[in-house]
Each structure stands twice: as structure tokens, then as C-alpha cells.
C-alpha positions as CSV (number, residue, x, y, z in Angstrom):
1,X,79.9,101.4,100.3
2,X,82.4,104.0,99.3
3,X,85.8,103.3,97.7
4,X,87.5,104.3,101.0
5,X,85.3,101.9,103.0
6,X,86.1,99.2,100.4
7,X,89.8,99.7,100.8
8,X,89.6,99.7,104.6
9,X,87.9,96.3,104.4
10,X,90.8,94.9,102.3
11,X,93.1,95.3,105.4
12,X,90.9,93.4,107.8
13,X,91.8,89.7,107.8
14,X,89.0,87.2,107.8
15,X,88.8,84.2,110.1
16,X,87.8,81.4,107.7
17,X,85.1,79.0,108.8
18,X,86.2,76.5,106.2
19,X,89.3,76.6,104.0
20,X,88.8,76.1,100.3
21,X,91.2,73.6,98.7
22,X,91.6,75.9,95.7
23,X,94.4,78.4,95.2
24,X,92.5,80.3,92.5
25,X,91.5,83.0,94.9
26,X,95.0,83.7,95.9
27,X,96.2,83.7,92.3
28,X,93.4,86.1,91.3
29,X,94.5,88.5,94.1
30,X,98.2,88.3,93.1
31,X,97.5,88.6,89.3
32,X,99.9,88.0,86.5
33,X,103.6,87.2,86.3
34,X,104.8,90.7,86.9
35,X,103.1,90.8,90.3
36,X,105.6,88.3,91.7
37,X,108.5,90.6,90.7
38,X,106.7,93.7,92.1
39,X,106.1,91.9,95.4
40,X,109.7,90.8,95.6
41,X,110.9,94.3,95.3
42,X,108.4,95.8,97.7
43,X,109.3,93.2,100.4
44,X,112.5,95.3,100.7
45,X,110.5,98.5,101.4
46,X,108.9,101.5,99.8
47,X,109.8,102.0,96.1
48,X,109.0,104.6,93.4
49,X,107.8,103.6,90.0
50,X,111.1,104.3,88.3
51,X,113.0,102.1,90.9
52,X,110.6,99.3,90.3
53,X,111.0,99.6,86.5
54,X,114.8,99.5,86.7
55,X,114.8,96.6,89.1
56,X,112.4,94.4,87.2
57,X,114.1,93.5,83.9
58,X,111.9,93.4,80.8
59,X,108.8,95.0,82.3
60,X,107.2,97.7,80.1
61,X,105.8,100.8,81.7
62,X,102.3,99.8,80.7
63,X,102.7,96.3,82.2
64,X,104.1,97.7,85.4
65,X,101.3,100.3,85.6
66,X,98.6,97.7,85.1
67,X,100.2,95.4,87.7
68,X,100.5,98.1,90.3
69,X,96.9,99.2,89.7
70,X,95.7,95.6,90.0
71,X,97.6,95.0,93.3
72,X,96.3,98.3,94.6
73,X,92.7,97.4,93.8
74,X,93.2,94.1,95.6
75,X,94.5,95.8,98.7
76,X,98.0,94.3,98.4
77,X,99.8,97.6,98.1
78,X,99.2,101.3,98.6
79,X,100.1,104.1,96.3
80,X,101.1,107.5,97.6
81,X,101.4,110.5,95.3
82,X,103.2,113.7,96.3
83,X,102.5,117.1,94.8
84,X,105.8,117.7,93.1
85,X,106.7,118.5,89.6
86,X,106.8,115.9,88.1
87,X,104.5,114.0,90.5
88,X,106.3,111.6,92.8
89,X,104.6,108.3,93.4
90,X,105.7,105.6,95.8
91,X,104.4,102.2,96.5
92,X,104.4,100.1,99.7
93,X,102.9,96.8,100.8
94,X,99.8,96.7,103.0
95,X,99.6,94.1,105.8
96,X,97.7,92.0,103.3
97,X,100.6,92.2,100.9
98,X,103.2,91.5,103.6
99,X,101.3,88.3,104.4
100,X,102.2,87.0,101.0
101,X,105.9,87.1,101.9
102,X,106.0,83.6,103.5
103,X,104.1,82.1,100.5
104,X,106.7,83.5,98.1
105,X,109.6,82.3,100.3
106,X,108.1,78.8,100.2
107,X,107.8,79.0,96.4
108,X,111.4,80.1,96.1
109,X,112.6,77.2,98.3
110,X,110.6,74.8,96.2
111,X,112.1,76.1,93.0
112,X,115.6,75.8,94.5
113,X,114.9,72.2,95.4
114,X,113.1,71.0,92.3
115,X,114.2,73.1,89.3
């Protein structure tokens, strides 16, 4: 299977026969703590690397790059590069990434209620 075919399969939702009780699979897809901030920003629309770095306080360029690569590999976001000097790169959520929005809203509501 080529990389292109692999990425296409990331966008096709599965119909589960049984639902695991574990959340580890979701957490592995989302990744580390910076992923939540990246997702938060991308829920508002397409962003460039510099925009994400400015809007996410405290993230280093390396941490942001690693997070974006992880989320792209997992099929959560897409990276589009433009042939400009310097190269312009923008990121947007895939349908798989947009499906995480409701989960994060619920987490935000829980935090508002209990913390």
C-alpha cells in the first residue's frame, strides 16, 4: 500500500462492530499536550505555521513541527505547501480532525464545571 493510499484510508470512518472501553487509541491519535492547542486553533480554520506559533504560547518551533507531523501522519490534519520564496505552508483539519471538535468541547465544559 502506498503512502497516498494509506492517507486516503485515514479519511474513511470505520463502523465499529464493538466499541473498546479504552481511550488509549484516541489519545495515541491526538498525541501530546501541544496537539490540543493545535486542534483548538485549527477548529477556527486554515492556519500557517507562523500563525500557529504566535497563537500557542510557549510552544517551540521543534515541538510545533513534531506535533504537526504527528497529526498529519494520523490523518487529523493536512499540510499544503506552496512554491513561494520562502515556502508557504498551511494546515487544515481533515474530516477525521473535525470529528474531534465535540470531544474537546466536552472536555472544556468538564473543566469549566470541575476545575
